[in-house]
Every structure is written in C-alpha cells, then in structure tokens.
N, C-alpha and C positions, 0 to 999 in steps of 0.2 A: 353348784350354780354351773352357769353355762353361758358364756355371749350371745346374746344376738345383735349381732354386726350394723341391721342396716337404724335398729330402734340404740343404741350404743354410739353410734357415729354421728347418729343427727340431735344427741338428746341435746336439751334447751337449757342453759346458766342465765340465770336473770343477773342485772347489771346490778354491780355492787357497787356504791359508791363510798369513798373511803375519806374520809376527817381527818386528818392527826396533825398533832405539833409537835414540839419542839422535848414534852417529855417520852413521847413515841419513839425518835430518830435516839433520842441515850440510852433508852432502853433495849432496843433491837442493837445499839454498836456493844451494848454489855452482852448481849445474848448471841453475840459473834466473839469474845471473849477481849473485848478493849477497855484500859484501866488494868488490867491484871498487877501491871506494873505502875506503882508509883509516881517513881521515877519517868514515864516513859510520856514526855511534856507532849509527843505529836497524836496521842490517843486521848490528850485534853479536843483539840477539834474538833471528835463523836462526840464526848461526853461530859462536854461543860459547854453551860449557855451561853456561854461570851462568845459572841464568833462560831456560833454554832454552824459544822457542817451536815451534813446527811450523804450515810454510805454510798456508793450508788448500790450494790449490793441486795440495798432494802430493797429496793424494784420488788424483788423475788416477794414481798410479804400483803405488796399494794392490793386494794381489789381484790383481796386472794375470795373465791367461789364458798370458802370453808373446806371442812374433812366427805366432801361430796362421794366417796367411793366408796363408802360405809350405807350409801341409803338402797335402800331395794331393789330400786328402777335399774342397777342398774346391771344387777348379775353378779356380781363380783366380790369374792368374799375379800376384803381388808384384807384381812391379815396372813395371803400369799402376795400382796404386793411390795415391791420392793420399786424404789428411787433409784434410777440407771444413769440418769445424765437431767443434766439444768444449761441452759442459756439465759441470760440477759441481755440486750442490748439494749443503751440509752442513745435516746434522740433528744434527750437534751438534760442538762444533772440539774438530781432531785432537789424543790426546795426544803426548805426542813417546816415549814407545814402547807398546807393549804387540800383541797377535797380531791382528790382524783377518781377516775371511773374505772373500773376493773372487767374487763369484754371476754370472757372466756370462750373457747371452745376448741371442739376433738378435731385435731387436724385430717389423722388418722388413727386406725388401728390394725400392723400388722400380724397374720399369722402366720406362725412357725410352725405350722400342723401336727400333727402327733407320729411318735414312731412307740412299734410294741406297746397299745393303745394306750398310750398315754400321750397324754396335750404338753407339747414342748414351750407350749407359753405363748404368750400374745404381747403384742408392742405398745403401748396406751401412749399418742403420742398429743401432749394437750398444749393448747396456746389463748397466751394471755392480755392482749392491747389495754394499755394504762391510760390514759387519755386524762386530761386535765380538764375541772368539773366544771370550768366558766367558759372553756374557749373551746374545748375537745383540740385542742393542739396534743399533738402525741409524743405522754411521756415517755415510752417504755417496751420492749416488746419480751413476753416472757417464755421461754418453752419449756419441757421440761417432759421429761420420759420412762412407762413405768413398765416395769416386767409384773407382768400376769402369772401367775409360774402355776402350773397343772393346766392352764387352757391350750384352745388348738384345734385346728379341725371345723371353724367354725361358719367358714364361708371371705372369709377378707386376705386383700391380695397379702401377699410376699414378702417380708421383709426385704429390700436392697441389701447390694451387697455394700459392705463397708469396708475401705480401703481405708488403715491405719498408718499415719507416718512417722517411720522411727524418732528414737527422741534423739537428740546429739549424744555423742557418746562420751566429749570430753566435759572437764569437770562443769558443775551450773558456774556460769556468769554470778549470783549470788542464792543464798539458802536465807531462812528465817523460820527459829523459832518460836512456836507458838503452845502454852501451858492451855490448856482443855480446863474449866472450873469444875469443881465434882459437882455446882450446883447449876453449871451449863444449861441443859435442858430445862428446869425449873424455869428458868430465864426466856430461855427463847422462843418458850413457848406463850408468855407472853404478849407476842407478835404474832400470834394465832394462829402458831400450827397445836391445835390440844390434841391429838393422836397419844394413845394409852398408853403407847409403846415406850416412848423416852421417859415416863412417871413411875411408871406401875408395872414392879416384876413379875405379877401377877402373867399382864398381856404379854410383855417380851417373853415369857416362859414357851407362854401357846402360840408365840410367833416364831419358836425358835432358839433364843436369846437366852443366856445367860441371865443377863440383868440388864434395865436400861439401856437404850444405845440415844446416842449426840445424833439429832436431826443432821440429814441429810445436808439441810439449808444450815444449817448454825456451821458442819465443817467447811462446806460453801462458802461462805461470807468470812468465816475466817482465814481461808486461801487467797479471798479478796481483797481482807483486810494489807497482804501480804506483797498480794499483785500492784494495790494501789502502791504501797509504800517504794515499794523497788523500783516499778517502771516508768511511775506517776507521781515521783517524789510526793505523796497524799494530797494531792492536791483533785476533787472528785470529779471538777469536769474536765481533766484528759482521760478520763477511762469511757471508752466509746460499746466494747462489748469485753464478756469472756462466759467461757466455753466448756464446761467439767463433763466427765466419766466417773461412775461410781464407782469401787470397787470394791470398798468392803470398810464396815461399821467401826467409829471410833466412839471409845466409849469413856465417858468423866472420867476427869483423873489424867487419861492421855495427855501426849506432847505432839506436838505434827511438829514436824519437820517440812517446809514448801522449801523444794527446787526450781530456782527458776533460769530462764534462757533468753538473751537478745537475738527473733530468729530473723529478724528487717527491721527494718525504720517502721516504727508505732505498729512493731509486732512481737507477741513475747508468745514464749511456750512455758508451760509450769506441771511438777504432779508436787502431790503431800503423800509424805509418809507415818506412817507412828514411830518417832524414835528412835525407840528404846528398842523396837521388835522388825526395825527397819521394815515395815509390812507397807506395802501400798494401799491409799486410801481413797485416793484420787488420781484418774490418768487423764492426758491427752487432755488438758489444760491448755486451755488458749485465750490469749489477750491479746484485744486489740488499743489502741491507747494515740494520741492524739504528743508524736512529737515534741519537746523543747527544751530549751540548751536548762531551765531547769531541773534535767530529770534527774532522778536521785540515782549518788553515784556510792555503791560501798565501798570500804578500808579493803580493799584487796575481795575474795570471793566471799568471805561468810561476814553475814554479820548477825545481829540479833534484834528481836524486836522488844523481847521482856524475854527475861531471864529466868527460866522455871525454877520452882523449889526442888531442892535434893534433901 
C-alpha cells in the first residue's frame, strides 16, 4: 500500500457522539489497573460508584472514531503502524456521566523519505477535539502520532527537527510501582480499542510480537494514575495536560515503575520502565497541573501505589 498525501490529509471523519456513565468510568479505571490492590483506598474514588471520580486520561477514549486505520481508503497497512506518542489537554474536569462529541482530523503527515529504496516511514499526526454534547463547550483535546513503517517518498512535508530535553540526573522525587494484570488488555479493549493485536496471538505474531501486547493507551493511563497521585494528590481537577512518547511495548503481567520529577511550579516530568528488566517503555513524559498546598508528598523518595505479587 502507499499513502496518497492529499487524500489522507483531507480524509473526513464523522462526529462521534459518545454517551457514557459511571460504569464506563469504572471499566476504564479497571482497564488501566486501578483496584489491583484491595487495600488501596485511593483507587476506590475511581472504581466505586459512591462519590465516583473520572480519571483524566479517560479523555483518550471519549469520542473515539474507532480503528479507522484498517479502512481501505487510508492506503495503509494497519499492521505496520505504531503508536509513538500521545497528548491530552483537559479544558475542564471530566464528568462521570454525560454526552460528548469527538471531532477528529488529521493535522499533518510527515514524510521521512526513502533510503536505499526503502521507505523510512511516515509520521501521522491526528487531533480529536472533545466538546460537551449539550453546550458545545470544550472538554479536552487529544493528539497522537503514529509511525507508518515502510512508507516514505509520497510527497509530504519532512518532519520538523525534534529537540529533546535531558532528564534530571538526580534520583526521581517519587517512584510508583504498578502491576499490570494478565487480563488488562481484555478489560481495556472494552473502553473502545478493539485492535486484535492486543488479544489475538496470531495477529500479534503477524505484527512481529511473540504474544499480545498491552494497549499503549492502557500504559498511558497507568502512568496517568501515577502522575495524578504524585503531582495532584489524586485530585482529577488539578491535572491540566499530559504528554509522553512510547518507546517499547508492555506485556500483560509486567510491573511498571514510573519515575517522576518536579521541574517547575505546576510542571513535572516522568518516565516509565518495566521494573524487573529496567526497560524504558515511556519517555519524555510531561505533566502540567494546578499547584495546590494539598499536593501529595511521599515519605522519602519512593512510594508504592500497589504492591505487585512476588
């Protein structure tokens, strides 16, 4: 397959009206690992109907247009596409029920060119604006970038030069351990991402993986839970934005370690690793939040949200 730049850039997406309620909020929270430890009282705010709160990262699944990459009109082979970065910006706290409208568009397709007759890939940048279904007020903006492997030389603009900021050399201000349930992909897919790569062994092997991998957005949501607790004291209204780059897949049954640093008032940085292998899976993480005197402070440098089974 080959990208038709003009056609893909202007591809229309229908508005998606998405009505959700407390059960959907709880299901999303379970899909990003909340409740793995029954002694974690903080998780109850997102997994129990009583005084329920919505996790801010649930914005990533609201108004979702479906797995459109597999549609014939895209000119893409979906099995070669990798999700490489994600951003959410919250314009208001998410309600635990209501109707929102998701409006998706392709912002740009960067052409990485061709080397030795082989395409070096295309960077597909997508934006989804989520608005209140009744008032039209902005709720959240969701951006993501996908790498279309094997593409290149289709006439799109070259990618901009990316300047990465080094992480602090000192120890993180806090580290959280989060176990990944073996059933996590089966639960997370119920929030709308039904890509077979995450549940079907044959599909995973065809895509180059030994077995099904965790959804990238489930890993994103797990890191979001860590950031919400460490930087925001589990107060969803304080989280303003979160951005991260995916560097490697996570497998069901792994344990994540999320390392976090305060970088400025209302700003933080984070990385995530598969703990036992010390393998980097999320990089260049940024968090923006409303500062508050009630901000969570760990006892020392390391705290645990949930103790993984040994």
